[in-house]
C-alpha positions in Angstrom: -72.1 101.1 240.8 -69.6 103.6 242.6 -67.6 105.0 239.6 -65.0 106.2 242.1 -64.5 102.8 244.0 -61.2 101.4 242.9 -62.4 97.8 243.5 -64.0 98.0 239.8 -60.7 98.8 238.4 -59.5 95.6 240.2 -62.4 93.8 238.5 -61.1 95.0 235.2 -57.8 93.8 235.8 -58.9 90.6 237.1 -60.9 90.0 233.8 -57.6 90.5 232.0 -55.8 88.3 234.2 -58.5 85.6 233.5 -58.5 86.2 229.4 -54.7 85.6 229.2 -54.7 82.8 232.0 -57.4 80.7 230.4 -56.0 81.8 227.0 -52.6 80.4 227.5 -53.0 77.7 230.4 -56.7 76.1 229.3 -57.8 76.7 225.9 -54.3 77.1 224.5 -53.4 73.4 225.6 -55.1 71.8 222.7 -53.7 74.3 220.2 -50.1 73.4 221.5 -50.8 69.6 221.1 -51.8 70.1 217.5 -48.8 72.3 216.9 -46.3 69.9 218.5 -47.8 67.0 216.7 -47.3 68.7 213.5 -43.8 70.6 214.2 -42.1 67.2 216.0 -44.3 64.5 215.1 -45.1 63.7 219.0 -48.0 61.6 219.3 -51.3 63.1 220.9 -51.0 60.5 223.5 -47.7 61.6 224.4 -48.6 65.5 224.9 -51.7 64.3 226.5 -49.7 62.4 229.1 -47.7 66.1 229.6 -51.3 67.8 229.9 -52.5 65.3 232.6 -49.0 65.9 234.3 -49.7 69.8 234.3 -53.3 69.2 235.6 -52.7 67.0 238.2 -49.6 68.6 239.8 -51.1 72.1 239.0 -54.0 71.3 241.6 -51.5 71.0 244.4 -50.1 74.7 243.4 -53.6 76.1 243.0 -54.5 75.2 246.5 -51.8 77.3 247.8 -52.8 80.4 245.9 -55.4 81.9 248.1 -52.8 81.9 251.2 -50.1 83.1 249.0 -52.1 86.2 247.8 -53.1 87.0 251.3 -49.7 87.0 252.6 -47.9 88.7 249.8 -50.6 90.7 248.0 -52.2 90.4 244.6 -49.7 92.2 242.5 -46.4 90.2 243.2 -48.4 86.8 242.8 -50.1 88.2 239.4 -46.7 89.4 237.8 -44.8 86.3 239.0 -47.3 84.1 237.7 -47.4 85.9 234.1 -43.9 85.8 233.9 -43.7 82.0 234.4 -46.7 81.5 232.0 -44.8 83.3 229.5 -41.8 81.6 230.2 -43.4 78.3 230.1 -45.2 78.8 226.3 -41.8 80.3 225.0 -40.3 76.8 226.1 -43.0 75.0 224.4 -42.1 77.2 221.3 -38.3 75.9 221.2 -39.2 72.6 222.5 -37.2 69.7 220.7 -37.2 66.7 223.3 -39.8 65.2 225.4 -38.4 66.6 228.7 -38.4 70.2 227.1 -42.5 69.8 227.2 -42.4 68.6 231.1 -40.2 71.7 231.6 -42.6 74.0 229.8 -45.5 72.8 231.9 -43.5 73.1 235.2 -43.2 76.7 234.3 -46.7 77.2 233.6 -48.4 75.6 236.3 -47.4 78.2 238.9 -48.6 80.7 236.2 -51.9 78.9 236.0 -52.4 78.9 239.5 -51.9 82.5 239.9 -54.0 83.3 236.8 -57.0 81.0 237.7 -60.0 80.8 239.6 -58.6 80.4 242.9 -56.8 83.7 242.3 -59.6 85.5 240.7 -61.9 85.0 243.5 -59.5 85.7 246.4 -58.5 89.2 244.3 -62.0 89.9 244.0 -63.1 89.2 247.7 -60.5 91.4 249.0 -62.5 94.3 247.6 -66.1 93.2 247.5 -68.6 91.7 250.1 -72.4 92.7 249.2 -71.8 92.9 245.8 -69.1 89.9 245.2 -71.4 87.9 242.8 -71.5 90.4 240.0 -68.1 91.5 240.7 -66.8 87.8 240.3 -68.9 87.0 237.5 -67.7 90.1 235.6 -63.9 89.5 236.5 -64.5 85.7 235.4 -66.0 86.6 232.1 -62.3 87.1 231.1 -61.9 83.2 231.3 -64.8 83.0 228.8 -63.3 85.3 226.6 -60.2 83.5 226.6 -61.7 81.0 224.6 -64.0 83.1 222.6 -61.3 85.7 221.6 -57.8 84.9 222.6 -57.6 81.0 221.5 -59.0 81.7 218.0 -56.6 84.7 217.8 -53.6 82.5 218.8 -54.9 79.7 216.4 -54.9 82.2 213.5 -51.5 83.3 214.6 -49.9 79.9 214.5 -51.5 79.2 211.3 -50.2 82.3 209.6 -46.6 83.1 211.4 -45.8 79.5 212.5 -45.7 77.9 216.3 -42.7 80.0 217.6 -43.5 83.4 216.4 -47.0 83.2 217.2 -46.5 82.2 220.9 -43.7 84.8 221.1 -46.1 87.6 219.8 -48.9 86.6 222.1 -46.4 86.6 225.3 -45.6 90.0 224.3 -49.0 91.3 224.2 -49.9 89.9 227.5 -46.6 91.4 229.2 -47.2 94.7 227.5 -51.0 94.9 228.6 -51.3 93.0 231.7 -47.9 94.1 233.2 -48.6 97.5 233.6 -52.3 97.3 234.1 -51.4 94.5 237.3 -48.6 96.8 238.5 -50.9 99.9 238.7 -54.1 98.3 239.8 -53.4 95.5 242.1 -52.7 97.6 245.0 -53.8 96.8 248.8 -57.3 98.0 249.7 -57.3 100.9 251.8 -59.2 100.7 255.3 -61.3 103.8 254.2 -62.1 102.2 250.9 -65.4 100.2 250.7 -68.3 99.5 248.0 -71.9 100.5 248.3 -73.2 98.8 251.7 -69.9 96.9 252.5 -68.9 99.2 255.6 -69.2 96.9 258.7 -70.9 93.9 257.1 -68.4 91.3 257.7 -65.7 93.2 259.3 -66.3 91.2 262.6 -65.9 87.8 261.2 -62.2 88.4 260.1 -60.6 87.3 263.5 -59.0 84.1 264.7 -57.3 81.5 262.8 -58.4 80.2 259.4 -59.1 76.3 259.4 -56.9 74.0 258.0 -57.6 71.9 254.9 -58.4 68.8 256.9 -60.7 71.0 259.1 -62.3 72.2 255.9 -62.7 68.5 254.6 -64.4 67.9 258.1 -67.2 70.2 257.4 -70.2 68.4 256.0 -71.3 71.7 254.2 -68.2 72.0 252.3 -68.2 68.5 251.6 -71.4 68.7 249.6 -70.4 71.9 248.1 -67.0 70.6 246.7 -68.7 67.1 245.8 -71.4 68.7 243.9 -68.9 71.0 241.9 -66.6 68.5 241.5 -69.0 66.0 239.6 -70.6 68.8 238.1 -67.4 70.2 236.5 -66.4 66.6 235.5 -69.6 66.2 233.2 -69.0 69.8 231.8 -65.1 69.7 231.0 -65.8 65.9 229.5 -68.6 67.0 227.3 -66.3 70.2 226.3 -63.5 67.8 225.3 -65.7 65.7 223.0 -68.3 68.3 221.8 -66.9 68.8 218.3 -66.4 64.9 218.0 -70.3 64.4 219.0 -71.6 66.9 216.9 -69.5 66.6 213.5 -71.2 63.6 212.3 -74.6 65.8 212.0 -73.2 69.3 211.7 -70.2 68.9 209.7 -66.8 70.4 211.0 -67.6 73.8 210.5 -71.1 73.6 211.9 -69.7 72.1 214.9 -67.3 74.7 215.3 -70.1 77.2 215.0 -71.8 75.6 217.7 -68.9 75.7 220.0 -68.7 79.2 219.4 -72.4 79.5 220.4 -71.7 77.4 223.4 -69.0 80.4 224.5 -71.3 83.2 223.6 -74.2 81.3 226.0 -71.7 80.9 228.5 -70.7 84.7 228.6 -74.2 85.7 228.7 -75.0 83.0 231.4 -72.2 84.5 233.6 -73.8 87.9 233.2 -77.2 87.0 233.9 -76.4 84.8 237.2 -74.1 87.7 238.3 -76.9 90.2 238.0 -79.1 88.2 240.4 -77.0 85.9 242.4 -76.3 88.5 245.1 -80.1 88.6 245.8 -80.7 84.9 245.9 -79.8 81.5 247.9 -76.5 80.7 246.1 -76.9 76.9 246.5 -80.5 77.2 244.9 -79.0 79.2 242.1 -76.2 76.4 241.7 -78.9 73.9 241.5 -80.9 75.6 238.8 -77.7 76.1 236.6 -76.9 72.4 237.1 -80.3 71.6 236.2 -80.1 73.8 233.1 -77.0 71.8 232.0 -79.0 68.6 232.5 -81.8 69.6 230.4 -79.1 70.4 227.7 -78.0 66.7 227.8 -81.5 65.6 227.5 -82.1 67.8 224.4 -78.7 66.4 223.0 -79.7 62.8 223.6 -83.4 63.1 222.2 -82.6 64.9 218.9 -80.6 64.6 215.8 -81.8 67.8 214.1 -79.5 70.6 213.3 -81.7 73.1 215.4 -82.1 70.9 218.2 -78.4 70.4 218.7 -77.8 74.0 218.2 -80.6 74.5 221.2 -78.7 71.9 223.3 -75.6 73.6 222.9 -77.2 77.0 223.7 -78.5 75.6 226.9 -75.2 73.7 228.2 -73.3 77.0 227.5 -75.8 78.7 230.2 -73.7 76.9 233.0 -70.3 76.9 231.6 -68.0 79.3 233.6 -70.7 79.8 236.4 -69.6 76.7 237.9 -66.4 78.2 238.7 -67.9 81.4 240.0 -70.5 79.9 242.3 -68.4 77.7 244.9 -66.7 81.0 246.3 -70.0 82.7 246.5 -71.2 79.9 248.4 -68.1 80.0 250.7 -68.4 83.6 251.3 -72.3 83.0 252.3 -71.5 80.1 254.7 -68.1 80.5 256.1 -66.0 82.9 258.0 -64.1 85.7 256.1 -60.8 84.2 257.1 -61.6 81.1 255.7 -62.5 82.2 252.3 -59.0 82.5 250.6 -58.1 78.6 251.6 -61.6 77.3 251.1 -61.9 78.8 247.6 -58.4 77.6 246.7 -58.7 74.1 247.9 -62.1 73.7 246.1 -60.4 74.7 242.8 -57.8 72.0 243.3 -60.1 69.2 244.3 -62.4 70.2 241.3 -59.6 70.2 238.8 -58.1 66.9 239.9 -61.7 65.2 239.6 -62.3 67.1 236.3 -58.9 66.1 234.8 -59.9 62.3 234.4 -63.4 63.3 232.8 -62.6 63.4 228.9 -60.7 60.0 229.1 -63.5 58.2 231.1 -66.1 59.8 228.4 -63.8 58.7 225.6 -63.4 55.1 227.3 -67.3 54.9 227.5 -67.4 56.0 223.8 -65.0 53.3 222.7 -67.0 50.6 224.5 -70.4 51.4 223.6 -69.6 52.7 219.9 -71.3 55.9 220.0 -71.5 59.1 222.4 -74.9 58.1 223.7 -73.7 56.5 226.6 -71.2 59.3 227.5 -74.1 61.8 227.3 -76.0 59.7 229.5 -73.5 59.5 232.0 -73.0 63.3 231.9 -77.0 63.7 232.6 -76.6 61.4 235.4 -73.6 63.4 237.0 -75.1 66.7 236.4 -78.6 65.5 238.1 -76.5 64.4 241.0 -74.7 67.6 241.3 -77.7 69.6 241.2 -79.3 67.5 244.1 -76.1 67.5 246.6 -75.4 70.9 246.1 -78.9 71.7 247.9 -77.8 69.3 250.9 -76.8 71.6 254.0 -75.9 69.3 256.9 -75.2 70.6 260.3 -75.1 74.1 261.3 -73.5 77.0 259.4 -69.9 77.2 260.5 -70.8 81.3 261.3 -73.8 83.1 261.3 -73.4 85.8 258.7 -76.0 88.2 258.0 -78.2 86.9 255.1 -77.2 89.8 252.6 -73.4 89.6 253.5 
């Protein structure tokens, strides 16, 4: 690594953005549900409806974030998103009426867009070409740490201090740490700044008008990529939502908790491993392998009832968690012009978020109809196999002839 290259400071800042973005805007949602149910007596169904509203409306905001960063720069977008995320969580802390819940989520939605996957990928892409896979994997490891570190800390604070004080404390920590870091680090890249081997690699592809979203949907290669990651994430998020419930009868609640932690640790390790090799291999092939490993995890979980077998299944499943939000941006870099990157990645994040949002409900319905999670896990297995095959389909010519190592 070039120690003097400012891009690595940007990666560190993006890691912190992802830590708080996923901590407050993704993993924190389940904590808000429990806290509001206990505090106000609101039913899980009522709160879950608000969460569905958050994901669905958020998808339309997410698809704009790449263009917004390219126009205004990363610094104002991230700082504004941080402020809105904090304001939304603070509103949840003082909520008393149902409409307060929706107001809070309306504030959090642009915060999630500015601190989520589309934003992180766009920020990293402004600083890295050849080593973008490693840089994006390191930056998005912050998302995994949002579940591994931030969410448990917030849960402890809620239990110890109460919901409102815990939220205020967490918001204060975010503002005091991320605010100055983003203000100092997220500056525009100077023309003279290049990472190792980046100078001149893709600069010739920056001209012309970026494709519209309609034109992107007319690209067969884009459709197979989006389709593969949509159904892959549908299966992944569905299992994560029901993982503890599936494991609890065999492992007990504490054992299920340890299995979830093992999944998160495996996700962090998997992201680092893939990041180290993805810049030197075919990215669609790498994606297919990741999805195949998750399919193997479903086979293990379906074929065993032993404690050790269940932990192995969770370990294998964790390997792909997180990589499915990193890999689409790397495929876009490899197959599309540089000018299309921000819009193509943000649009992919929005579509996959919309599709994946219905997964937990569908898997829950399959469980209720069949009386067990076996049918649900089989459905996840089928989706993962289909995604692993679909991502390898490359119809038509590449939209641009990029160098193989770009």
